[in-house]
C-alpha positions as CSV (number, residue, x, y, z in Angstrom):
1,M,-107.6,57.6,18.4
2,K,-105.1,60.3,17.7
3,V,-102.4,61.2,20.3
4,Y,-101.0,64.7,19.9
5,V,-97.5,64.8,21.3
6,T,-96.1,68.3,22.2
7,D,-92.6,69.4,23.1
8,G,-93.8,70.4,26.6
9,S,-94.0,74.1,25.9
10,E,-97.2,76.2,26.5
11,D,-97.3,77.4,22.9
12,C,-97.1,73.9,21.6
13,F,-99.9,72.8,23.9
14,Y,-102.2,75.6,22.5
15,T,-101.2,74.4,19.0
16,A,-102.3,70.9,19.9
17,A,-105.5,72.3,21.4
18,F,-106.3,73.9,18.1
19,F,-106.8,70.4,16.7
20,A,-108.0,68.7,19.9
21,C,-110.9,71.0,20.5
22,T,-112.7,69.5,17.5
23,D,-111.3,66.0,18.0
24,R,-113.2,64.8,21.1
25,D,-111.6,61.4,21.3
26,C,-108.0,62.4,21.1
27,L,-105.3,62.6,23.7
28,V,-102.7,65.4,24.2
29,A,-99.4,64.6,26.1
30,S,-95.8,65.6,26.3
31,Q,-94.3,62.9,28.6
32,S,-93.8,59.2,28.0
33,F,-96.9,57.1,28.6
34,Q,-98.5,53.9,27.4
35,L,-100.2,54.4,24.1
36,P,-103.8,53.1,23.7
37,L,-104.1,50.1,21.3
38,G,-104.3,51.4,17.8
39,A,-103.4,55.0,18.6
40,E,-102.1,57.3,15.9
41,V,-99.2,59.4,17.1
42,C,-99.2,63.0,15.8
43,E,-96.1,65.0,16.7
44,V,-97.1,68.7,17.1
45,A,-94.8,71.5,16.1
46,T,-95.5,75.0,17.5
47,D,-97.6,77.1,15.1
48,R,-97.7,80.7,16.3
49,E,-100.8,81.5,14.3
50,K,-102.9,78.6,15.6
51,C,-101.6,79.1,19.1
52,A,-102.7,82.8,19.0
53,R,-106.1,81.9,17.7
54,V,-106.8,79.5,20.5
55,K,-105.5,81.9,23.2
56,K,-107.5,84.8,21.7
57,R,-110.8,82.9,21.8
58,L,-110.1,81.5,25.3
59,L,-109.3,85.0,26.7
60,Q,-112.6,86.3,25.3
61,Y,-114.4,84.1,27.8
62,D,-112.1,84.3,30.7
63,R,-109.2,86.7,31.1
64,R,-107.6,84.6,33.8
65,S,-107.8,81.3,32.1
66,A,-104.4,81.5,30.4
67,D,-102.8,81.9,33.8
68,D,-104.6,78.9,35.1
69,I,-103.5,76.7,32.2
70,G,-100.0,78.0,32.4
71,L,-99.8,76.8,36.0
72,I,-101.4,73.4,35.2
73,L,-98.8,72.8,32.5
74,R,-96.0,73.2,35.1
75,R,-97.2,70.2,37.0
76,D,-95.0,67.1,37.1
77,S,-97.7,64.8,35.8
78,P,-98.2,62.8,32.6
79,H,-101.8,63.9,32.5
80,K,-101.3,67.7,32.8
81,E,-102.1,68.4,29.1
82,M,-105.4,66.5,29.3
83,V,-106.4,68.2,32.5
84,A,-105.6,71.6,30.9
85,L,-107.4,70.6,27.7
86,R,-110.6,69.5,29.5
87,Y,-110.6,72.8,31.4
88,L,-110.1,74.8,28.2
89,R,-113.0,72.9,26.6
90,R,-115.3,73.6,29.5
91,I,-114.6,77.4,29.3
92,V,-115.1,77.4,25.5
93,Q,-118.3,75.4,25.8
94,E,-119.8,77.7,28.5
95,R,-118.3,80.8,27.0
96,A,-117.6,82.1,30.5
97,P,-115.3,81.5,33.5
98,V,-116.0,78.1,35.1
99,R,-113.6,78.1,38.1
100,D,-116.5,78.5,40.6
101,R,-118.0,75.2,39.4
102,R,-116.2,72.8,41.7
103,A,-118.8,70.1,41.2
104,D,-117.6,69.7,37.6
105,P,-114.9,67.0,37.7
106,D,-112.9,68.7,34.8
107,V,-112.9,72.0,36.7
108,S,-112.1,70.4,40.0
109,A,-109.2,68.5,38.6
110,A,-107.8,71.6,36.9
111,L,-108.0,73.8,40.1
112,D,-106.5,71.0,42.2
113,E,-103.5,70.8,39.8
114,R,-103.1,74.5,39.8
115,S,-103.1,74.6,43.6
116,K,-100.4,72.1,43.9
117,V,-98.1,74.3,41.8
118,T,-98.9,77.5,43.6
119,L,-98.6,75.8,47.0
120,E,-95.1,74.4,46.2
121,T,-94.0,77.9,44.9
122,H,-95.2,79.5,48.2
123,R,-93.4,76.9,50.2
124,F,-90.1,77.5,48.5
125,T,-90.2,81.2,49.3
126,G,-89.4,80.1,52.8
127,F,-87.6,76.7,52.2
128,L,-85.0,77.8,49.7
129,R,-81.5,78.0,51.2
130,F,-78.7,80.1,49.7
131,M,-75.0,79.4,50.1
132,E,-72.3,82.0,49.6
133,G,-70.0,81.2,46.7
134,A,-66.3,82.1,46.7
135,N,-67.0,84.8,44.1
136,G,-69.7,86.4,46.3
137,V,-72.6,85.0,44.3
138,W,-75.3,83.3,46.4
139,Y,-76.2,79.8,45.2
140,A,-79.4,77.9,46.0
141,P,-79.9,74.4,44.6
142,F,-83.4,72.8,44.9
143,S,-85.3,69.9,43.4
144,P,-89.0,70.8,43.3
145,D,-91.8,68.4,42.3
146,N,-93.1,70.9,39.7
147,D,-91.5,73.3,37.2
148,I,-91.6,76.4,39.4
149,L,-88.3,78.1,38.9
150,E,-89.7,81.0,36.8
151,L,-92.6,81.4,39.3
152,L,-90.3,81.5,42.3
153,L,-87.8,84.0,40.7
154,P,-89.8,87.3,41.1
155,H,-89.9,86.8,44.9
156,F,-86.2,86.6,45.2
157,L,-85.5,89.3,42.7
158,R,-87.5,91.7,44.9
159,R,-86.1,90.4,48.2
160,L,-82.4,90.2,47.3
161,G,-82.2,93.3,45.1
162,A,-78.7,93.9,43.7
163,Q,-77.2,90.8,45.3
164,P,-76.1,88.4,42.5
165,F,-77.5,84.9,42.9
166,V,-78.1,81.6,41.2
167,I,-81.2,79.5,41.8
168,H,-80.6,76.0,40.4
169,D,-83.3,73.4,39.7
170,V,-81.1,70.4,39.7
171,R,-83.9,68.0,38.7
172,R,-84.6,69.8,35.4
173,R,-81.0,71.0,34.9
174,K,-81.8,74.7,34.6
175,A,-80.9,77.7,36.6
176,A,-81.8,81.4,37.0
177,L,-78.7,83.6,37.0
178,W,-79.0,87.2,38.3
179,N,-76.0,89.5,38.2
180,G,-77.7,92.4,40.0
181,K,-79.0,94.0,36.8
182,E,-80.1,91.2,34.3
183,C,-81.5,87.8,34.8
184,V,-81.3,84.8,32.4
185,I,-82.6,81.2,32.5
186,A,-79.9,78.7,31.4
187,Q,-79.6,75.0,31.0
188,T,-77.0,73.3,33.2
189,Q,-74.9,70.2,33.1
190,D,-76.0,67.1,35.1
191,K,-73.5,67.9,37.8
192,V,-72.5,71.5,38.7
193,E,-69.4,72.2,40.9
194,V,-69.7,75.3,43.1
195,T,-66.8,76.6,45.2
196,L,-68.2,78.0,48.5
197,S,-66.7,80.9,50.5
198,P,-64.7,80.1,53.7
199,E,-67.5,81.8,55.7
200,E,-70.2,79.4,54.4
201,D,-69.4,76.8,57.0
202,D,-70.1,79.4,59.7
203,F,-73.4,80.3,58.1
204,Q,-74.5,76.6,57.9
205,A,-73.4,76.1,61.5
206,L,-75.7,79.0,62.5
207,W,-78.7,77.3,60.7
208,R,-78.0,74.0,62.6
209,Q,-77.5,75.9,65.9
210,Y,-80.9,77.6,65.4
211,Y,-82.6,74.4,64.6
212,E,-81.1,72.7,67.7
213,S,-82.1,75.6,69.9
214,V,-85.8,75.4,68.9
215,N,-85.9,71.6,69.0
216,I,-86.5,70.6,72.7
217,A,-85.0,67.2,73.3
218,Q,-87.7,66.1,75.7
219,R,-90.4,67.2,73.2
220,P,-89.0,66.6,69.7
221,H,-91.1,68.2,67.1
222,E,-89.9,66.1,64.1
223,R,-93.5,65.0,63.2
224,Q,-94.7,68.6,63.2
225,M,-91.7,69.7,61.2
226,K,-92.5,67.1,58.6
227,G,-96.0,68.6,58.3
228,Y,-94.6,72.1,57.6
229,M,-91.5,71.1,55.7
230,P,-91.9,67.9,53.6
231,V,-89.0,65.4,53.9
232,R,-88.3,65.5,50.2
233,Y,-87.2,69.1,50.6
234,W,-84.6,68.4,53.3
235,K,-81.8,67.5,51.0
236,F,-80.7,71.1,50.4
237,M,-81.3,72.4,53.9
238,P,-78.2,72.7,56.2
239,E,-80.3,72.3,59.4
240,K,-81.3,68.8,58.2
241,N,-78.4,67.8,56.1
242,P,-75.0,68.3,57.9
243,K,-73.1,67.1,54.8
244,L,-74.6,69.6,52.5
245,R,-71.3,71.2,51.8
């Protein structure tokens, strides 16, 4: 059995899919996992021509399929490439969109993985908390389960307009930097020091005051809050983390 190992990028996945579509017993992966006994590891380098050929054929059958696969590949899962590959194979086999075939396990798995990415992106449009830096730049650290920084960015570009900001995925050590005119995605160090403005304490105090005002002591809604706001997201929220600064 061959195991095609990619660099984690979308183009490299499509390059691997070029070989994997005709190799039915192979595996495609980008993260560390236990190799099957006797597996032959094949490291895949991105090939623009092969990548384009696979995408062109796929889009002939389903114009939305590339978006689906792009979302699946943002999942934090060692099996994401295989989920995406099986979905791609089903589309090519049927020569038509297959997302309405929920009874098909390959389609169901793909749509479930896609939904986990889109749901987390939607959640962070409301959960993300910005802090005012000493230089006037707003800073928002977060640690999402999935690689959603680029998906989240358009929402805040529209919402914040010319206000400079940084959205920092501390888990993946990358950040989106917006200066009011241009935006770039940059890699960061393991630990980033940010100097906050003197007013930031007041802003965070307001968040905590608001939280306390809606939380009735006789009827605490902690359990309900956990349902709407998963505990793993609380680390960067001033209303739940008094020591955030």
